[in-house]
PDB file of the backbone (N, CA, C, O) and the ligand in Angstrom, with CONECT records:
HET     ZN  A 101       1
ATOM      1  N   UNK A   1     208.438 132.181  87.529  1.00  0.00           N
ATOM      2  CA  UNK A   1     208.116 131.209  88.611  1.00  0.00           C
ATOM      3  C   UNK A   1     207.352 130.118  87.765  1.00  0.00           C
ATOM      4  O   UNK A   1     206.267 130.394  87.252  1.00  0.00           O
ATOM      5  N   UNK A   2     207.940 128.862  87.625  1.00  0.00           N
ATOM      6  CA  UNK A   2     207.310 127.929  86.853  1.00  0.00           C
ATOM      7  C   UNK A   2     206.261 126.933  87.787  1.00  0.00           C
ATOM      8  O   UNK A   2     206.600 126.708  88.949  1.00  0.00           O
ATOM      9  N   UNK A   3     205.256 126.467  87.374  1.00  0.00           N
ATOM     10  CA  UNK A   3     204.380 125.590  88.039  1.00  0.00           C
ATOM     11  C   UNK A   3     204.379 124.179  87.315  1.00  0.00           C
ATOM     12  O   UNK A   3     204.505 124.073  86.095  1.00  0.00           O
ATOM     13  N   UNK A   4     204.242 123.214  88.088  1.00  0.00           N
ATOM     14  CA  UNK A   4     204.201 121.877  87.581  1.00  0.00           C
ATOM     15  C   UNK A   4     202.912 121.297  87.685  1.00  0.00           C
ATOM     16  O   UNK A   4     202.392 121.150  88.790  1.00  0.00           O
ATOM     17  N   UNK A   5     202.350 120.955  86.640  1.00  0.00           N
ATOM     18  CA  UNK A   5     201.105 120.424  86.531  1.00  0.00           C
ATOM     19  C   UNK A   5     201.112 118.808  86.494  1.00  0.00           C
ATOM     20  O   UNK A   5     201.724 118.136  85.663  1.00  0.00           O
ATOM     21  N   UNK A   6     200.423 118.377  87.411  1.00  0.00           N
ATOM     22  CA  UNK A   6     200.454 116.904  87.479  1.00  0.00           C
ATOM     23  C   UNK A   6     199.094 116.336  87.688  1.00  0.00           C
ATOM     24  O   UNK A   6     198.395 116.907  88.525  1.00  0.00           O
ATOM     25  N   UNK A   7     198.596 115.285  87.052  1.00  0.00           N
ATOM     26  CA  UNK A   7     197.668 114.515  87.458  1.00  0.00           C
ATOM     27  C   UNK A   7     197.885 113.595  88.673  1.00  0.00           C
ATOM     28  O   UNK A   7     198.727 112.699  88.606  1.00  0.00           O
ATOM     29  N   UNK A   8     197.189 113.783  89.722  1.00  0.00           N
ATOM     30  CA  UNK A   8     197.465 113.409  91.141  1.00  0.00           C
ATOM     31  C   UNK A   8     196.591 112.259  91.330  1.00  0.00           C
ATOM     32  O   UNK A   8     195.400 112.376  91.042  1.00  0.00           O
ATOM     33  N   UNK A   9     197.050 111.162  91.781  1.00  0.00           N
ATOM     34  CA  UNK A   9     196.144 109.958  91.928  1.00  0.00           C
ATOM     35  C   UNK A   9     195.818 109.900  93.427  1.00  0.00           C
ATOM     36  O   UNK A   9     196.377 109.276  94.329  1.00  0.00           O
ATOM     37  N   UNK A  10     194.435 110.974  93.448  1.00  0.00           N
ATOM     38  CA  UNK A  10     193.844 111.126  94.887  1.00  0.00           C
ATOM     39  C   UNK A  10     193.074 109.702  95.461  1.00  0.00           C
ATOM     40  O   UNK A  10     192.440 108.907  94.766  1.00  0.00           O
ATOM     41  N   UNK A  11     193.274 109.636  96.656  1.00  0.00           N
ATOM     42  CA  UNK A  11     192.454 108.431  97.392  1.00  0.00           C
ATOM     43  C   UNK A  11     191.238 109.101  97.942  1.00  0.00           C
ATOM     44  O   UNK A  11     191.304 110.115  98.636  1.00  0.00           O
ATOM     45  N   UNK A  12     189.999 108.437  97.572  1.00  0.00           N
ATOM     46  CA  UNK A  12     188.848 108.793  98.242  1.00  0.00           C
ATOM     47  C   UNK A  12     188.680 107.922  99.512  1.00  0.00           C
ATOM     48  O   UNK A  12     188.743 106.694  99.560  1.00  0.00           O
ATOM     49  N   UNK A  13     188.422 108.901 100.670  1.00  0.00           N
ATOM     50  CA  UNK A  13     188.206 108.050 101.969  1.00  0.00           C
ATOM     51  C   UNK A  13     186.865 108.789 102.609  1.00  0.00           C
ATOM     52  O   UNK A  13     186.511 109.937 102.339  1.00  0.00           O
ATOM     53  N   UNK A  14     186.329 108.057 103.338  1.00  0.00           N
ATOM     54  CA  UNK A  14     184.966 108.449 104.138  1.00  0.00           C
ATOM     55  C   UNK A  14     185.576 109.600 105.003  1.00  0.00           C
ATOM     56  O   UNK A  14     186.710 109.572 105.479  1.00  0.00           O
ATOM     57  N   UNK A  15     184.725 110.557 105.134  1.00  0.00           N
ATOM     58  CA  UNK A  15     185.012 111.819 106.083  1.00  0.00           C
ATOM     59  C   UNK A  15     184.793 111.328 107.418  1.00  0.00           C
ATOM     60  O   UNK A  15     183.685 110.877 107.707  1.00  0.00           O
ATOM     61  N   UNK A  16     185.764 111.366 108.301  1.00  0.00           N
ATOM     62  CA  UNK A  16     185.464 110.880 109.753  1.00  0.00           C
ATOM     63  C   UNK A  16     184.929 111.842 110.567  1.00  0.00           C
ATOM     64  O   UNK A  16     184.647 111.577 111.735  1.00  0.00           O
ATOM     65  N   UNK A  17     184.732 113.077 110.026  1.00  0.00           N
ATOM     66  CA  UNK A  17     184.176 114.138 110.607  1.00  0.00           C
ATOM     67  C   UNK A  17     182.633 114.316 110.605  1.00  0.00           C
ATOM     68  O   UNK A  17     182.057 115.100 111.358  1.00  0.00           O
ATOM     69  N   UNK A  18     182.016 113.523 109.698  1.00  0.00           N
ATOM     70  CA  UNK A  18     180.790 113.551 109.461  1.00  0.00           C
ATOM     71  C   UNK A  18     180.194 112.260 109.534  1.00  0.00           C
ATOM     72  O   UNK A  18     180.658 111.388 108.800  1.00  0.00           O
ATOM     73  N   UNK A  19     179.192 111.974 110.334  1.00  0.00           N
ATOM     74  CA  UNK A  19     178.419 110.750 110.306  1.00  0.00           C
ATOM     75  C   UNK A  19     177.778 110.225 109.307  1.00  0.00           C
ATOM     76  O   UNK A  19     176.921 110.992 108.866  1.00  0.00           O
ATOM     77  N   UNK A  20     177.866 108.955 108.628  1.00  0.00           N
ATOM     78  CA  UNK A  20     177.005 108.537 107.718  1.00  0.00           C
ATOM     79  C   UNK A  20     175.465 108.531 108.168  1.00  0.00           C
ATOM     80  O   UNK A  20     175.214 108.458 109.371  1.00  0.00           O
ATOM     81  N   UNK A  21     174.432 108.606 107.226  1.00  0.00           N
ATOM     82  CA  UNK A  21     173.173 108.767 107.595  1.00  0.00           C
ATOM     83  C   UNK A  21     172.530 107.501 106.896  1.00  0.00           C
ATOM     84  O   UNK A  21     173.096 106.923 105.969  1.00  0.00           O
ATOM     85  N   UNK A  22     171.335 107.122 107.396  1.00  0.00           N
ATOM     86  CA  UNK A  22     170.468 105.923 106.898  1.00  0.00           C
ATOM     87  C   UNK A  22     169.139 106.455 106.806  1.00  0.00           C
ATOM     88  O   UNK A  22     168.768 107.175 107.733  1.00  0.00           O
ATOM     89  N   UNK A  23     168.289 106.208 105.771  1.00  0.00           N
ATOM     90  CA  UNK A  23     166.965 106.686 105.534  1.00  0.00           C
ATOM     91  C   UNK A  23     166.240 105.405 104.984  1.00  0.00           C
ATOM     92  O   UNK A  23     166.855 104.387 104.667  1.00  0.00           O
ATOM     93  N   UNK A  24     164.868 105.546 104.899  1.00  0.00           N
ATOM     94  CA  UNK A  24     163.890 104.531 104.239  1.00  0.00           C
ATOM     95  C   UNK A  24     162.704 105.499 103.822  1.00  0.00           C
ATOM     96  O   UNK A  24     162.308 106.495 104.426  1.00  0.00           O
ATOM     97  N   UNK A  25     162.225 104.938 102.600  1.00  0.00           N
ATOM     98  CA  UNK A  25     160.994 105.508 102.186  1.00  0.00           C
ATOM     99  C   UNK A  25     160.186 104.254 101.814  1.00  0.00           C
ATOM    100  O   UNK A  25     160.661 103.164 101.495  1.00  0.00           O
ATOM    101  N   UNK A  26     158.817 104.605 101.912  1.00  0.00           N
ATOM    102  CA  UNK A  26     157.745 103.392 101.788  1.00  0.00           C
ATOM    103  C   UNK A  26     157.444 103.712 100.364  1.00  0.00           C
ATOM    104  O   UNK A  26     156.980 104.804 100.033  1.00  0.00           O
ATOM    105  N   UNK A  27     157.761 102.573  99.364  1.00  0.00           N
ATOM    106  CA  UNK A  27     157.364 102.620  98.161  1.00  0.00           C
ATOM    107  C   UNK A  27     156.223 101.597  98.032  1.00  0.00           C
ATOM    108  O   UNK A  27     156.062 101.119  96.909  1.00  0.00           O
ATOM    109  N   UNK A  28     155.455 101.216  98.966  1.00  0.00           N
ATOM    110  CA  UNK A  28     154.221 100.399  98.437  1.00  0.00           C
ATOM    111  C   UNK A  28     153.173 101.310  98.152  1.00  0.00           C
ATOM    112  O   UNK A  28     153.119 102.492  98.495  1.00  0.00           O
ATOM    113  N   UNK A  29     152.188 100.539  97.372  1.00  0.00           N
ATOM    114  CA  UNK A  29     151.095 101.292  96.681  1.00  0.00           C
ATOM    115  C   UNK A  29     150.981 100.837  95.366  1.00  0.00           C
ATOM    116  O   UNK A  29     151.987 100.458  94.766  1.00  0.00           O
ATOM    117  N   UNK A  30     149.686 100.827  94.757  1.00  0.00           N
ATOM    118  CA  UNK A  30     149.466 100.304  93.433  1.00  0.00           C
ATOM    119  C   UNK A  30     149.552 101.448  92.371  1.00  0.00           C
ATOM    120  O   UNK A  30     150.264 101.338  91.374  1.00  0.00           O
ATOM    121  N   UNK A  31     148.818 102.514  92.625  1.00  0.00           N
ATOM    122  CA  UNK A  31     148.744 103.750  91.568  1.00  0.00           C
ATOM    123  C   UNK A  31     150.029 104.543  91.854  1.00  0.00           C
ATOM    124  O   UNK A  31     150.827 104.773  90.945  1.00  0.00           O
ATOM    125  N   UNK A  32     150.245 104.996  93.218  1.00  0.00           N
ATOM    126  CA  UNK A  32     151.521 105.798  93.572  1.00  0.00           C
ATOM    127  C   UNK A  32     152.094 105.246  94.884  1.00  0.00           C
ATOM    128  O   UNK A  32     151.436 104.612  95.708  1.00  0.00           O
ATOM    129  N   UNK A  33     153.254 105.522  94.974  1.00  0.00           N
ATOM    130  CA  UNK A  33     154.080 105.097  96.116  1.00  0.00           C
ATOM    131  C   UNK A  33     153.418 105.825  97.404  1.00  0.00           C
ATOM    132  O   UNK A  33     152.860 106.910  97.238  1.00  0.00           O
ATOM    133  N   UNK A  34     153.464 105.378  98.371  1.00  0.00           N
ATOM    134  CA  UNK A  34     153.137 105.694  99.770  1.00  0.00           C
ATOM    135  C   UNK A  34     153.820 107.023 100.146  1.00  0.00           C
ATOM    136  O   UNK A  34     153.189 107.984 100.585  1.00  0.00           O
ATOM    137  N   UNK A  35     155.159 107.013  99.944  1.00  0.00           N
ATOM    138  CA  UNK A  35     156.035 108.147  99.940  1.00  0.00           C
ATOM    139  C   UNK A  35     156.528 108.447 101.623  1.00  0.00           C
ATOM    140  O   UNK A  35     157.455 109.198 101.926  1.00  0.00           O
ATOM    141  N   UNK A  36     155.752 107.742 102.518  1.00  0.00           N
ATOM    142  CA  UNK A  36     156.222 108.175 103.770  1.00  0.00           C
ATOM    143  C   UNK A  36     157.703 107.825 104.047  1.00  0.00           C
ATOM    144  O   UNK A  36     158.220 106.790 103.627  1.00  0.00           O
ATOM    145  N   UNK A  37     158.351 108.755 104.781  1.00  0.00           N
ATOM    146  CA  UNK A  37     159.766 108.574 105.093  1.00  0.00           C
ATOM    147  C   UNK A  37     160.124 108.644 106.423  1.00  0.00           C
ATOM    148  O   UNK A  37     159.439 109.288 107.218  1.00  0.00           O
ATOM    149  N   UNK A  38     161.277 107.959 106.805  1.00  0.00           N
ATOM    150  CA  UNK A  38     161.697 107.944 108.149  1.00  0.00           C
ATOM    151  C   UNK A  38     162.679 109.016 108.464  1.00  0.00           C
ATOM    152  O   UNK A  38     163.167 109.093 109.592  1.00  0.00           O
ATOM    153  N   UNK A  39     162.969 109.793 107.573  1.00  0.00           N
ATOM    154  CA  UNK A  39     164.099 110.922 107.817  1.00  0.00           C
ATOM    155  C   UNK A  39     165.294 110.409 108.111  1.00  0.00           C
ATOM    156  O   UNK A  39     165.375 109.247 108.509  1.00  0.00           O
ATOM    157  N   UNK A  40     166.352 111.168 107.966  1.00  0.00           N
ATOM    158  CA  UNK A  40     167.728 110.716 108.099  1.00  0.00           C
ATOM    159  C   UNK A  40     168.143 110.339 109.600  1.00  0.00           C
ATOM    160  O   UNK A  40     167.934 111.085 110.557  1.00  0.00           O
ATOM    161  N   UNK A  41     168.774 109.048 109.683  1.00  0.00           N
ATOM    162  CA  UNK A  41     168.931 108.605 111.187  1.00  0.00           C
ATOM    163  C   UNK A  41     170.610 108.212 111.236  1.00  0.00           C
ATOM    164  O   UNK A  41     171.284 107.977 110.233  1.00  0.00           O
ATOM    165  N   UNK A  42     170.977 108.203 112.275  1.00  0.00           N
ATOM    166  CA  UNK A  42     172.486 107.959 112.442  1.00  0.00           C
ATOM    167  C   UNK A  42     172.721 106.598 112.675  1.00  0.00           C
ATOM    168  O   UNK A  42     173.828 106.089 112.494  1.00  0.00           O
ATOM    169  N   UNK A  43     171.612 105.902 113.118  1.00  0.00           N
ATOM    170  CA  UNK A  43     171.670 104.421 113.335  1.00  0.00           C
ATOM    171  C   UNK A  43     170.743 103.690 112.534  1.00  0.00           C
ATOM    172  O   UNK A  43     169.546 103.979 112.558  1.00  0.00           O
ATOM    173  N   UNK A  44     171.265 102.622 111.716  1.00  0.00           N
ATOM    174  CA  UNK A  44     170.423 102.010 110.945  1.00  0.00           C
ATOM    175  C   UNK A  44     169.184 101.174 111.469  1.00  0.00           C
ATOM    176  O   UNK A  44     168.172 100.903 110.823  1.00  0.00           O
ATOM    177  N   UNK A  45     169.484 100.808 112.824  1.00  0.00           N
ATOM    178  CA  UNK A  45     168.657 100.067 113.631  1.00  0.00           C
ATOM    179  C   UNK A  45     167.388 100.978 113.834  1.00  0.00           C
ATOM    180  O   UNK A  45     166.289 100.424 113.808  1.00  0.00           O
ATOM    181  N   UNK A  46     167.463 102.323 114.031  1.00  0.00           N
ATOM    182  CA  UNK A  46     166.381 103.115 114.022  1.00  0.00           C
ATOM    183  C   UNK A  46     165.464 103.154 112.876  1.00  0.00           C
ATOM    184  O   UNK A  46     164.252 103.332 113.002  1.00  0.00           O
ATOM    185  N   UNK A  47     166.090 102.977 111.707  1.00  0.00           N
ATOM    186  CA  UNK A  47     165.394 102.908 110.400  1.00  0.00           C
ATOM    187  C   UNK A  47     164.704 101.707 110.490  1.00  0.00           C
ATOM    188  O   UNK A  47     163.479 101.748 110.379  1.00  0.00           O
ATOM    189  N   UNK A  48     165.317 100.540 110.688  1.00  0.00           N
ATOM    190  CA  UNK A  48     164.536  99.231 110.773  1.00  0.00           C
ATOM    191  C   UNK A  48     163.325  99.433 111.489  1.00  0.00           C
ATOM    192  O   UNK A  48     162.230  99.098 111.038  1.00  0.00           O
ATOM    193  N   UNK A  49     163.504  99.997 112.648  1.00  0.00           N
ATOM    194  CA  UNK A  49     162.478 100.214 113.747  1.00  0.00           C
ATOM    195  C   UNK A  49     161.224 100.893 113.136  1.00  0.00           C
ATOM    196  O   UNK A  49     160.078 100.465 113.272  1.00  0.00           O
ATOM    197  N   UNK A  50     161.598 102.058 112.410  1.00  0.00           N
ATOM    198  CA  UNK A  50     160.671 102.998 111.806  1.00  0.00           C
ATOM    199  C   UNK A  50     159.864 102.006 110.624  1.00  0.00           C
ATOM    200  O   UNK A  50     158.641 102.048 110.494  1.00  0.00           O
ATOM    201  N   UNK A  51     160.622 101.247 109.916  1.00  0.00           N
ATOM    202  CA  UNK A  51     159.938 100.397 108.938  1.00  0.00           C
ATOM    203  C   UNK A  51     158.794  99.385 109.556  1.00  0.00           C
ATOM    204  O   UNK A  51     157.707  99.122 109.041  1.00  0.00           O
ATOM    205  N   UNK A  52     159.278  98.933 110.685  1.00  0.00           N
ATOM    206  CA  UNK A  52     158.409  97.829 111.585  1.00  0.00           C
ATOM    207  C   UNK A  52     157.034  98.689 111.906  1.00  0.00           C
ATOM    208  O   UNK A  52     155.926  98.270 111.571  1.00  0.00           O
ATOM    209  N   UNK A  53     157.206  99.741 112.485  1.00  0.00           N
ATOM    210  CA  UNK A  53     156.122 100.484 112.968  1.00  0.00           C
ATOM    211  C   UNK A  53     155.260 101.050 111.813  1.00  0.00           C
ATOM    212  O   UNK A  53     154.048 101.228 111.943  1.00  0.00           O
ATOM    213  N   UNK A  54     155.943 101.325 110.675  1.00  0.00           N
ATOM    214  CA  UNK A  54     155.035 101.905 109.681  1.00  0.00           C
ATOM    215  C   UNK A  54     154.285 100.645 108.980  1.00  0.00           C
ATOM    216  O   UNK A  54     153.164 100.806 108.497  1.00  0.00           O
ATOM    217  N   UNK A  55     154.888  99.488 108.943  1.00  0.00           N
ATOM    218  CA  UNK A  55     154.284  98.347 108.500  1.00  0.00           C
ATOM    219  C   UNK A  55     153.250  97.838 109.281  1.00  0.00           C
ATOM    220  O   UNK A  55     152.285  97.240 108.803  1.00  0.00           O
ATOM    221  N   UNK A  56     153.440  98.084 110.618  1.00  0.00           N
ATOM    222  CA  UNK A  56     152.297  97.614 111.474  1.00  0.00           C
ATOM    223  C   UNK A  56     151.031  98.498 111.360  1.00  0.00           C
ATOM    224  O   UNK A  56     149.875  98.081 111.431  1.00  0.00           O
ATOM    225  N   UNK A  57     151.470  99.948 111.149  1.00  0.00           N
ATOM    226  CA  UNK A  57     150.363 100.718 111.074  1.00  0.00           C
ATOM    227  C   UNK A  57     149.561 100.931 109.805  1.00  0.00           C
ATOM    228  O   UNK A  57     148.341 101.088 109.750  1.00  0.00           O
ATOM    229  N   UNK A  58     150.491 100.912 108.703  1.00  0.00           N
ATOM    230  CA  UNK A  58     149.776 101.066 107.371  1.00  0.00           C
ATOM    231  C   UNK A  58     149.770  99.647 106.380  1.00  0.00           C
ATOM    232  O   UNK A  58     149.328  99.478 105.243  1.00  0.00           O
ATOM    233  N   UNK A  59     150.467  98.707 107.338  1.00  0.00           N
ATOM    234  CA  UNK A  59     150.434  97.242 106.318  1.00  0.00           C
ATOM    235  C   UNK A  59     151.175  97.492 105.045  1.00  0.00           C
ATOM    236  O   UNK A  59     150.872  96.916 104.001  1.00  0.00           O
ATOM    237  N   UNK A  60     152.187  98.387 105.145  1.00  0.00           N
ATOM    238  CA  UNK A  60     153.054  98.282 103.747  1.00  0.00           C
ATOM    239  C   UNK A  60     154.139  97.754 104.010  1.00  0.00           C
ATOM    240  O   UNK A  60     154.726  97.884 105.084  1.00  0.00           O
ATOM    241  N   UNK A  61     154.582  97.000 102.909  1.00  0.00           N
ATOM    242  CA  UNK A  61     155.624  95.975 103.018  1.00  0.00           C
ATOM    243  C   UNK A  61     156.823  96.427 101.896  1.00  0.00           C
ATOM    244  O   UNK A  61     157.731  95.608 101.754  1.00  0.00           O
ATOM    245  N   UNK A  62     156.875  97.440 101.242  1.00  0.00           N
ATOM    246  CA  UNK A  62     157.913  97.471 100.339  1.00  0.00           C
ATOM    247  C   UNK A  62     158.775  98.943 100.614  1.00  0.00           C
ATOM    248  O   UNK A  62     158.146  99.994 100.738  1.00  0.00           O
ATOM    249  N   UNK A  63     160.039  98.912 100.683  1.00  0.00           N
ATOM    250  CA  UNK A  63     160.718 100.323 101.285  1.00  0.00           C
ATOM    251  C   UNK A  63     161.845 100.437 100.283  1.00  0.00           C
ATOM    252  O   UNK A  63     162.170  99.458  99.610  1.00  0.00           O
ATOM    253  N   UNK A  64     162.452 101.613 100.166  1.00  0.00           N
ATOM    254  CA  UNK A  64     163.683 101.930  99.658  1.00  0.00           C
ATOM    255  C   UNK A  64     164.515 102.515 100.771  1.00  0.00           C
ATOM    256  O   UNK A  64     164.274 103.572 101.355  1.00  0.00           O
ATOM    257  N   UNK A  65     165.565 101.662 101.001  1.00  0.00           N
ATOM    258  CA  UNK A  65     166.556 102.147 101.999  1.00  0.00           C
ATOM    259  C   UNK A  65     167.839 102.798 101.550  1.00  0.00           C
ATOM    260  O   UNK A  65     168.354 102.359 100.522  1.00  0.00           O
ATOM    261  N   UNK A  66     168.376 103.718 102.146  1.00  0.00           N
ATOM    262  CA  UNK A  66     169.294 104.409 101.392  1.00  0.00           C
ATOM    263  C   UNK A  66     170.497 104.761 102.566  1.00  0.00           C
ATOM    264  O   UNK A  66     170.238 104.976 103.750  1.00  0.00           O
ATOM    265  N   UNK A  67     171.687 104.769 102.046  1.00  0.00           N
ATOM    266  CA  UNK A  67     172.786 105.088 102.939  1.00  0.00           C
ATOM    267  C   UNK A  67     173.562 106.308 102.436  1.00  0.00           C
ATOM    268  O   UNK A  67     173.820 106.252 101.234  1.00  0.00           O
ATOM    269  N   UNK A  68     173.984 107.380 103.072  1.00  0.00           N
ATOM    270  CA  UNK A  68     174.598 108.524 102.660  1.00  0.00           C
ATOM    271  C   UNK A  68     175.776 108.716 103.448  1.00  0.00           C
ATOM    272  O   UNK A  68     175.636 108.695 104.670  1.00  0.00           O
ATOM    273  N   UNK A  69     177.009 108.914 102.921  1.00  0.00           N
ATOM    274  CA  UNK A  69     178.266 109.297 103.569  1.00  0.00           C
ATOM    275  C   UNK A  69     178.879 110.332 102.906  1.00  0.00           C
ATOM    276  O   UNK A  69     178.606 110.597 101.735  1.00  0.00           O
ATOM    277  N   UNK A  70     179.895 111.098 103.728  1.00  0.00           N
ATOM    278  CA  UNK A  70     180.616 112.098 102.899  1.00  0.00           C
ATOM    279  C   UNK A  70     182.028 111.641 102.873  1.00  0.00           C
ATOM    280  O   UNK A  70     182.541 111.015 103.801  1.00  0.00           O
ATOM    281  N   UNK A  71     182.663 111.989 101.734  1.00  0.00           N
ATOM    282  CA  UNK A  71     184.153 111.570 101.419  1.00  0.00           C
ATOM    283  C   UNK A  71     185.007 112.737 101.197  1.00  0.00           C
ATOM    284  O   UNK A  71     184.594 113.852 100.879  1.00  0.00           O
ATOM    285  N   UNK A  72     186.251 112.397 101.391  1.00  0.00           N
ATOM    286  CA  UNK A  72     187.245 113.567 101.032  1.00  0.00           C
ATOM    287  C   UNK A  72     188.243 112.921 100.082  1.00  0.00           C
ATOM    288  O   UNK A  72     188.433 111.705 100.075  1.00  0.00           O
ATOM    289  N   UNK A  73     188.881 113.784  99.270  1.00  0.00           N
ATOM    290  CA  UNK A  73     189.990 113.388  98.405  1.00  0.00           C
ATOM    291  C   UNK A  73     191.270 113.759  99.056  1.00  0.00           C
ATOM    292  O   UNK A  73     191.508 114.905  99.436  1.00  0.00           O
ATOM    293  N   UNK A  74     192.042 112.817  99.169  1.00  0.00           N
ATOM    294  CA  UNK A  74     193.253 113.122  99.743  1.00  0.00           C
ATOM    295  C   UNK A  74     194.373 112.752  98.805  1.00  0.00           C
ATOM    296  O   UNK A  74     194.485 111.587  98.424  1.00  0.00           O
ATOM    297  N   UNK A  75     195.279 113.776  98.385  1.00  0.00           N
ATOM    298  CA  UNK A  75     196.492 113.555  97.648  1.00  0.00           C
ATOM    299  C   UNK A  75     197.539 112.643  98.396  1.00  0.00           C
ATOM    300  O   UNK A  75     197.586 112.480  99.615  1.00  0.00           O
ATOM    301  N   UNK A  76     198.373 112.075  97.449  1.00  0.00           N
ATOM    302  CA  UNK A  76     199.458 111.219  98.061  1.00  0.00           C
ATOM    303  C   UNK A  76     200.257 112.255  98.675  1.00  0.00           C
ATOM    304  O   UNK A  76     200.321 113.430  98.313  1.00  0.00           O
ATOM    305  N   UNK A  77     201.088 111.494 100.007  1.00  0.00           N
ATOM    306  CA  UNK A  77     201.984 112.262 100.903  1.00  0.00           C
ATOM    307  C   UNK A  77     203.140 112.945 100.223  1.00  0.00           C
ATOM    308  O   UNK A  77     203.664 113.998 100.588  1.00  0.00           O
ATOM    309  N   UNK A  78     203.512 112.109  99.050  1.00  0.00           N
ATOM    310  CA  UNK A  78     204.764 112.483  98.610  1.00  0.00           C
ATOM    311  C   UNK A  78     204.659 113.637  97.493  1.00  0.00           C
ATOM    312  O   UNK A  78     205.487 113.662  96.582  1.00  0.00           O
ATOM    313  N   UNK A  79     203.701 114.525  97.568  1.00  0.00           N
ATOM    314  CA  UNK A  79     203.517 115.516  96.422  1.00  0.00           C
ATOM    315  C   UNK A  79     204.575 116.637  96.662  1.00  0.00           C
ATOM    316  O   UNK A  79     204.670 117.185  97.760  1.00  0.00           O
ATOM    317  N   UNK A  80     205.251 116.915  95.754  1.00  0.00           N
ATOM    318  CA  UNK A  80     206.338 117.937  95.682  1.00  0.00           C
ATOM    319  C   UNK A  80     205.634 119.257  95.981  1.00  0.00           C
ATOM    320  O   UNK A  80     204.537 119.519  95.488  1.00  0.00           O
ATOM    321  N   UNK A  81     206.284 120.079  96.796  1.00  0.00           N
ATOM    322  CA  UNK A  81     206.012 121.521  96.936  1.00  0.00           C
ATOM    323  C   UNK A  81     205.703 122.413  95.688  1.00  0.00           C
ATOM    324  O   UNK A  81     206.453 122.376  94.713  1.00  0.00           O
ATOM    325  N   UNK A  82     204.621 123.196  95.720  1.00  0.00           N
ATOM    326  CA  UNK A  82     204.349 123.905  94.419  1.00  0.00           C
ATOM    327  C   UNK A  82     203.664 123.107  93.197  1.00  0.00           C
ATOM    328  O   UNK A  82     203.505 123.655  92.106  1.00  0.00           O
ATOM    329  N   UNK A  83     203.319 121.946  93.417  1.00  0.00           N
ATOM    330  CA  UNK A  83     202.687 121.220  92.582  1.00  0.00           C
ATOM    331  C   UNK A  83     201.241 121.612  92.572  1.00  0.00           C
ATOM    332  O   UNK A  83     200.516 121.643  93.567  1.00  0.00           O
ATOM    333  N   UNK A  84     200.802 121.989  91.002  1.00  0.00           N
ATOM    334  CA  UNK A  84     199.394 122.417  90.957  1.00  0.00           C
ATOM    335  C   UNK A  84     198.636 121.175  90.607  1.00  0.00           C
ATOM    336  O   UNK A  84     198.910 120.474  89.633  1.00  0.00           O
ATOM    337  N   UNK A  85     197.648 120.938  91.469  1.00  0.00           N
ATOM    338  CA  UNK A  85     197.092 119.583  91.306  1.00  0.00           C
ATOM    339  C   UNK A  85     195.977 119.637  90.056  1.00  0.00           C
ATOM    340  O   UNK A  85     195.429 120.709  89.800  1.00  0.00           O
ATOM    341  N   UNK A  86     195.734 118.677  89.449  1.00  0.00           N
ATOM    342  CA  UNK A  86     194.993 118.556  88.310  1.00  0.00           C
ATOM    343  C   UNK A  86     194.160 117.295  88.344  1.00  0.00           C
ATOM    344  O   UNK A  86     194.678 116.253  88.747  1.00  0.00           O
ATOM    345  N   UNK A  87     192.935 117.324  87.956  1.00  0.00           N
ATOM    346  CA  UNK A  87     192.171 116.158  87.987  1.00  0.00           C
ATOM    347  C   UNK A  87     192.004 115.497  86.529  1.00  0.00           C
ATOM    348  O   UNK A  87     191.783 116.073  85.464  1.00  0.00           O
ATOM    349  N   UNK A  88     192.171 114.119  86.784  1.00  0.00           N
ATOM    350  CA  UNK A  88     192.319 113.411  85.524  1.00  0.00           C
ATOM    351  C   UNK A  88     190.823 113.001  85.127  1.00  0.00           C
ATOM    352  O   UNK A  88     190.089 112.632  86.043  1.00  0.00           O
ATOM    353  N   UNK A  89     190.349 113.039  83.883  1.00  0.00           N
ATOM    354  CA  UNK A  89     188.847 112.661  83.744  1.00  0.00           C
ATOM    355  C   UNK A  89     189.000 111.099  83.854  1.00  0.00           C
ATOM    356  O   UNK A  89     190.035 110.472  83.627  1.00  0.00           O
ATOM    357  N   UNK A  90     187.856 110.613  84.220  1.00  0.00           N
ATOM    358  CA  UNK A  90     187.827 109.093  84.202  1.00  0.00           C
ATOM    359  C   UNK A  90     187.726 108.614  82.768  1.00  0.00           C
ATOM    360  O   UNK A  90     186.940 109.115  81.963  1.00  0.00           O
ATOM    361  N   UNK A  91     188.450 107.747  82.521  1.00  0.00           N
ATOM    362  CA  UNK A  91     188.417 107.037  81.173  1.00  0.00           C
ATOM    363  C   UNK A  91     187.474 106.074  81.270  1.00  0.00           C
ATOM    364  O   UNK A  91     187.470 105.300  82.227  1.00  0.00           O
ATOM    365  N   UNK A  92     186.461 106.010  80.169  1.00  0.00           N
ATOM    366  CA  UNK A  92     185.346 105.179  79.886  1.00  0.00           C
ATOM    367  C   UNK A  92     185.651 103.965  78.977  1.00  0.00           C
ATOM    368  O   UNK A  92     184.751 103.182  78.672  1.00  0.00           O
TER     369      UNK A  92
HETATM  370 ZN    ZN A 101     153.791 103.415 103.489  1.00  0.00          ZN2+
END
């Protein structure tokens, strides 16, 4: 039994089964950052609201916002049966 090794041009797409998340961290402070965090939220508006409330209470005005999503690698549809998938190293 022979196997065919091919480099497959995968497509990277956002995983529709997992919601993206948003978060913020307060980086205000002179010697050290405050470090207060919103926790992960599914709605970016909730993160904005957390920032407003934290700013109101602590007077802090600098934040790091982050967005996280999950992706899936999908092979092309015309992959011949029995193909062993191989990943190509990115060329720099
Ligand atoms: Zn803070």
